[in-house]
Phi, psi and omega in degrees: 000122179273178186295325180295316180295322180295315180295319179297325182297321185259001185294344177286344177244098189296330180295328175291326181293328174298316180298317178298322179298318177299313183297316181295314182295323176299310184298318181294312180295321180295322181285326185275334184303312178295330177294315179294330177295317178297317180297317180298319179293321182295320183262008176069030178271083188235151175265106180269133181283070184285328186242168180285354176287330180292142182253001177252163186254331184248150175304130186234135181298143171269202172080003175299333179296329178293322177296319177298313182296317180293322177297316178297309185292314184295320180296322178293320178295319181296314180300316182290326183290321187260006178227159176245019182231129343272171184263283186295332186290345180269003180302320184296338178300332181298320179297318179292320180295314180297314179298323181293329177297317178298315182292320181295323177291320176301311181297321181295315178297318181294326179286325185280319181296135183305317181254004179070185179266154174289152186297329179294319178295321178298313181299320181296315180293321177297325177297324177296321178295323178296325179300326177296322177295314184296325178300331179256021175062029172266103186198177173288125185255348187265006180244139174225157003288175186303318182299320179294320179299321180293320179295315179297320178298318179298312180297318182298310184294315179297320179297312181290322177304313181282336178296320178290333175288319180295322184281352180281060184250354183212140183306131175081356186281301182296315181293321179294318178295325178296322178298311181296317180296318180298314180294325177296315178295325178298310183291322180288327183276348184308318181286350184270176179267000181277073187292334179298329177298316182297312180295316181297318180294317180298317180294319181292319179300314180296318182295318178294322178297326179290335181274324189305317181303323179286324179294327180270352181289149178272324183271314184257036186296143175213143176263154175273343177064185176297332177305319181273311186295319178293321182292314180292327176296318179297316181294317179298318179299319178294319178300320186296339181262009187255008180219155185273347176071302181192160173247005184277322181203151182288339180297336182297345176296344177276357182306317179300326179296320178294319182295322183257024189298319185297309176296325178293317181297314181297322178298313180293321179297312182297315181295322179293316181294321177294320179298320179298328180274359182078019180264159172291136179293350182261002176266151181287149176201174181258032184274006183296149182299324181296319180287330175292320177297324178295322176296332180283353176109000179281143176282165180294326176297316179296322180294319178297314180298316178296317181296315177298319180298316178296319180298320178294316179298315180296321178293320177294323175298320177297319178297316180297320181300328180279353186242358184241172178285170188296326181293315177294322179296316179296321179297315180297315180295324177297317179297315180295324179294317179297316179297321179296316179297318180297313181297320180297321179297323178289317180294326181295339180278349182276129178269130179243162182289000000 
């Protein structure tokens, strides 16, 4: 039995097809990552630790993000090619795919250029990618008038896209959080009719999982670069606008914020700390929560485990918010807010270089 026959056999049960999508995207990304590493080394596409913002010591190949993107994209094409389920509901994937092409090219140029692109140029190109989403009606739907909804959608997608880039300060952090966020959106969206969210989330989770072992490896290490971090951020942002979350309470609209809380939190923390120092929020610094935890004596393995744990807890909180009444939802959000303030106060006491 070949892969086409296998997919056709299980295509009548869409939940199995999600699992197959994860496996395929994992296998593709896992197989392509070492290939992209060789290509990066051959053409000198390396991340050199020129500044004190860098946390690695040796030049490290980029292009892992292309393996993630190809794993995500190819698995979706294979599923769509060999199945007739569902048909019309996958139309919105075209918007995400088109937008991701813009972002992947942006990231690739930024990785190849010695000094990268200026932030204004990045924002402009990212805005073009957001237009691809809006053309396929992937946007914030609960805000009116329409013009305001488009502006909020633009700010949201660009913000989340760059948040995953900002958090890519430690091996396995950005990609691991993307896996957890993708699975959270998959499980929350399962009862809805937005099936493209489910397939897209499953493919992204598998592709990131295929990349992570190489990113954490000591001998065959590779970074995903801006090519990867910007792309997974863009895809996650698009996923977050593709489901209604709940009909029980309006507070559930905050569920995406909980799911993507760690990259959002790190972005706000870094920008606030830079502002306190009189620095531009768009300049690099070592104010990230992960580096502050490292200063406190935690190992990188411990930081990853803690970060993953918080992401899982926040995602479960997001799931609960979509399933309970408004009073319980408000109570849960209040508890999480208090914990966030407490943690921030502790992190703020840590001095970084």
